[in-house]
N, C-alpha and C positions, 0 to 999 in steps of 0.2 A: 412486388418484390423481385420477381424474376427479371423484369426489365432493368431495375436498379443494379442487380448483381451482374447481369450481362454487360452493362455499361462499365462497371468497375473492372471486370475481367478482360474487356477489350483493350487492345493496345493503342487504339487510335481515338479514344473518346476525348472530347474537348470540353472545357468548361461550359460552352453553350449546350452541348448535349446533356450534361447533367442538369443545367438550369431548366431545360425543357422536359425533363422526365416528369411524368405525372406521379404525384405522391399517392401511395395506397391509403385507403381509409383505415386500415388496421395493420398491426404487425405482431410478431410473437415476442413475448417478454417473460422473464422470470419474475414472479411476484410472491409476496406474502399477503394474506387476506386479513382484513380487520376483524372479521368475525371469528377468527381462529387463534387470537392472541392468548387464550387460556388453554390451549390444547395441551401444553406441557406442565400445567400447574401441578406441583407436588413432586415432580421428577428432579433428581439431582442434575446439575448442569451437563455432566458427561453423558447422561442417558437421553438428552434432548436431541432428536434426530432431524437434521435439516431436510432429509429426504422426504419427510412427511409434511413439512411445512412450506417448502418451496414448490411452486406451481409454474407450469409453462402455459401462459394464457395468451389469447388473441385480444389485444387492447387497441383502442383508438389512437391515431396519431394525435399528439397534443398541438394546440394552437401555438404558433411561433410568434414570440414577442420581440420588442426592440432589443437590440444588443444580444440576440441569441442566434443559435444555429441548430439545425437538425442534421445529424450525422448518421449515415448508414454504417452500422457497426459490423466490422468484419471479425473482430475477436475482442474478448475481454479477459478478465482474470478474477479470481476469488481472493478477497482480503478478509481479515478477521472481522471487519465491520459487517461483511456479508454474513458471516457466521452468527454474529451477535443479533443481527436483524432476523436471521431465520429461527433463532431459538428464543426471541423476544426478551433478551437480556441486554443490559440491566433493566431496560424498560422497552416496551413496544415502541417501534419507531413511528407509529401513527400520531403520537403526541407531537413529535417534531413537525410532521406534515400539517397538523391542525394549527399549530402556532404560526407556521410560515404562511399558511392560507389566510390567516387574519391580517397579514401586513399590508396587502394590497389586492385589488381586483385581479391583477395578473397572476399573483402568487397563489390565488384561490385554486388555480388549476391543479396544484400539487396535493390538495387535500381530497383524497379519493379513498374509497373502501379497499383499495389495493395499492401496494407499494412496489413499484418497479426498481429493483435494487441493482447495485453494481457501481464501483467507483473507479473503474479503469475502462479505456477503450482504445482501439486503433481502427480507423476507418476513413470514410470519405464524406466531405461536406456535401449535403444535398441542397439545403436552403439556408440563406442568412436573413435575419430580420432587419428592420430599419436601423440605420446608424452603423451597420457593420461594414468597414472598409478594408480590413486587413485580410479577410478571408473570402473565398468565393467558391461556388459549387465546383466540385472536382478536385479540390485540394485534399491531399492525403495527410491525415492528422492523427495525433494522439491527444488525449485530454487529461489534464490534471484535475483533481476533485475539489478545488477550492471554489466555492460559490459565495460571492460577496455582492452587497448592494452598494457600498461606498457612498451612502448618503450622509454619513456621519464623519466628522473630522478625525475621529479616533482611528480610523483604518488607513489614513493616507500616509502614515510614516511606515506601517507595516500592515498589510492587508489582513493578516491573521488577527489583528486586534479590532477589526471591524465588528461593531455590536451585532450586525446581521451576517456574520460569517457562518457558513454552513458547509458540511461535507456532502457534495453531490452524490446521489445514489444511496445515501444513508440518512441525511437530514433533509433531503429534497427527494422528490419523485423523478421518474423518467430516467433512470440510471442506465449504465452500460451493459448489463447482462440481458441484452435485447437485440433485436434487428435494427432498431432505430433508437437514437438517444437525443434528448434535448439538453443542451449545454449553453452556458454563456459563452460568447465569443472569446472572452479573455481567459477561458479554460483551455483554448486550443494551442497546440504547438506542433511544429513539423514532425511528420513520422520519420524516424531514422531510416535512410534508404537501403541500408544493407541488411535490414531485419525483415523477417516474414511478419505477417499480421499478428500472429499469436505472440511472437517474440517481442514485438513493439508494444503490445498491450500490457505485457507483464510488469515492467518496471514501475509505471506511473506513480501510484500511491506510495509504495514502500521506498522507491528510490528517492523521491522528493522528501519524504519524511526523514529518511536517514541522512540526507544532505543538510537539511536544516538542523537536525539534532547534533550532528557531529561536526560539520564543516563551517556552517554559517556563523556569523557573529551573533545571530539571535539564539544560537544553541551553544555548543561547547567551544567553538572557534578553534578547532584542532590545528596544531602546527607540526612542522617536521620534528621527529624525534620523540613525539609524545607516546607514552604507553597507554594504549586504549583497551580497557576490558569490555569485551563484547559478549553479552549473553545471547545464547541461541545463535551462534555465529554462522550457521549454515541455513538458517531459516529465512522467511521472506524479508524481514527487516535486516537481520544480522548479516546476511550474505552481501547486502550492499554496503553496510557499515564496514565490513571487512575489506571490501574493494576500495572504498574511500580512504581507509587508513592506509593501505598499501600504496595506492596511487598518490597520496599526500605525503609520503615519507614518514609515516608513523609506524609504530610497532603494535599490531593487534595482538592481544591475548584472547584467544577464541575459546569460549566456553561452550561445549557441546554435550550431547547426552548418549553418544554411541560412537564406535570406531568408524562406521560408515560416514558419519557426519564429520568426524575428524579428518577423514581422507579427503572430503570435499574442501575442507579449509586448506589443507596442504596443497591441493590442486590449484586453488586460488593464489597460493604463494605464501601463506601464513606458516610460521614455524613454531610459535608459542601456543600450545593447545592443551586445554584441560578437558578431559572426559569426566564429567562430574559423576556419571553413573559408575564408571570403573573405579573412581577414587572414593565413591560413596560419601559425598558431602551431604550431611543432614543438618541444615541450619536451624531447624525447629526440633526441640525435644518432644513437644506435643502441640496441640492446637494453639495454645496460649503462650508458650515459653520458647524463646530462641536460645541457641547455645553458642555463646561467645567463643568457646574453645574451637568450635568449627570455623568461625570467622578467622581466628588466628591461624588455624591449619591451612585455610584457603589462602590467606595472605602470604604465608611462608611459601606456599607452592608457587604463587605468582612471582615472588622475588627470586625463586630458583630459575624461572624462565626469562627474567628480565635483567639478570646480572646484579641482583640485589636491590633493584628499584621498585617502589610502589607505583601504582597506575596513576597517570595524570587525569584520565577521564574514564568514567564508567558509562557505558552505553546501556541504559536501563529500559526494560519494557516488561520483564515478568511481574514486577511489582511486589506484592506482599511476601512471596516466598523467598525472594533474594535481596530485598532492599536493605535489610540490616547489615548483611554481609557487604553490599555495595558501598554503603557509607563507611564501614570500618576499613576496607582495604584501600580506599582512595588516599592518595598522598596528601600531606599538609598543603592546603591551599588549592587542592584539586577540585574537580567538578563531577557531580553526578547528574547526568541529564536524562530525564524520563519522558517517555511519550506514551506510555500505556501501562496496563496493569492486568495482564492476561491471567495471572494466578491469584488476583484479588486486589481490590482497590484501597483497602485500609492498611497502609504501610506502617511499620513499627521499626524504629531504630534507636540506638543509644545516642542521645543528643550530645553527650560529652565529646564524642569522636567527631562531631560536626563543628560545634561552636568553638572548642578549644584548639582545633586544628584548622580553623578558618576555611573550611570546605564550603562549597556551594551546591545547592540543589536547584537545578534549572528545569522548569516545565517546558516541553516542546510539543507542538501540535501541528501535524502536517507541514505545510510550507506555503510562503506566498508565491505569487506568480513569478517574480524574478528568480526565486530559489528553485521553483520547479522548472523554470526555463533553463537555468544553468545545469541542473541535474540532467535534464533531457539532452542538453548540448554535449555533455560528457558521453552519454550513450551514443549519440550520433557521431561523435569523433572516435568511437571505439576504445575510449579510456576506461569505461565501465561497461559491464556486459550483463545481458539478461540472465536470470537464474531460473529459467523456466525448466521444470522437470517433467511435467505431464500435462496433456491437454485433453479435455472432454468436449463432446458436442453440447450444444445448448440444452438439449432435452435431458442431459445427465448432470446439470448444474448441481442438483441436490447431492449427488454422489461426490462431486468435486468439493462442495462445502463440507460434507461429511469428513472427507479426507483431512481437510485443514482443521476442522473441530477436534478430530482425534489425533492430530499431529502425526498423521500417517503419510507425510509428504516431505519433500525437500524443496527448498527455495520457493518458487511460486507455481501455482496450478492454473493453467489457462483454460479458456472456454472459447470454442469456435462459434461464432454467432451467424454471420452470413457466409463466411469463408467455407467453402465446400470440403476443404482438406487442409492439412498442415503444409507449411513450406511456401505458401503463395505470397505475393506482394513484395518480393525482393527486387529492388531497382538498381543496386550497386553490387554486382556479383564480385567485382574485383576487391572491394574493401571487405566484403563478406569472407572471401577466401582467406584473407590475412588473419581473420579473427575466428575462423570456424571452430576451432577447438575450444576457445573460451565460451563461444555462443552455445555450444553443445555440452559444456562441462557438466551441468546438472542433469542432463538427459542421460548421460553415459554412465552414471553411478547406479 
């Protein structure tokens, strides 16, 4: 690994130099273990501690197959799927790996007693498998996390509809929280030159997810002038949704849970902000009963911020806790687009407000390659910026995941893998200087 890192840090390394580097037999990776999936049985979700379940192991380098690449990972980041994997909810991920392993002899590599997690990376291509022509050793890349087989016709209009669509590092093995990762070549995209390794690694999953959910015609198809209600507007997903709304001429209505998070939204340029903690919205009277009066109070507050208009789009991801309110406050003919359920999967809402007002609920999951490419292109152009707030070394990934699990973070939490320190990997200092305040916005709060 030292020779690989030396080649990456050297200013004069060539593609031939990388192609001739010897691959190590093993590398360090963050894993969960199959024999520990019951370790948190009986505990409430909040008490399940990723610091106990995530391990830093020495693992063998996987076999490289056709259409694949091995990437030296300089940095990665923590997503909610990493947290879910670490606490074995809603199911242990080993079931995903077992099912994938049954699909082909090559896929059998993924079915192991350990799962290398992580769905983001920024790094350097080390090797490419047969059939790969677009990428070569030495290329600086980021990876999106859509893994598809595309052997069925179903996925050729929108790859997210492929029957064998999986999220890399969550439903596949050999993820990005490691020194080396195995990806399909059609997961790779150019690393934005003005960003450091950890900054470039942070947007991947959440930026692409927010792009499809809000901007793409496969999601809400946001247009200029739309009022967009964004739950958790300073968080990993919401911080990118807020930027897309502002960059696209829409009006974000940012829902946050503290004044500190409200300040972050203002720093991004948002003006309409609701601090749900300060205003004490309680959408549920008890575990089984929602409170429509609170929906109405919430809707009234939104109209105060929009000049009397209801929202055209609700950017939903909390799920159970907020979904009834989201359906209620959406304008007639508007759209509730949902990509997650971090507060619970069983959503409850009053269907009268949906069907009689011709509203739509749209499910959105990650992004196809084109959507991920466009989202990354906006990062590279300096139109959308990373929301990295803190970075941990690889051996402290458990603490990073714990931060995200307990919502003790802003934006995204990064992880240095091979990169020895923060701030490395910047190739375009001039562009960086133009955007440095926005790049550091979440670090400075």
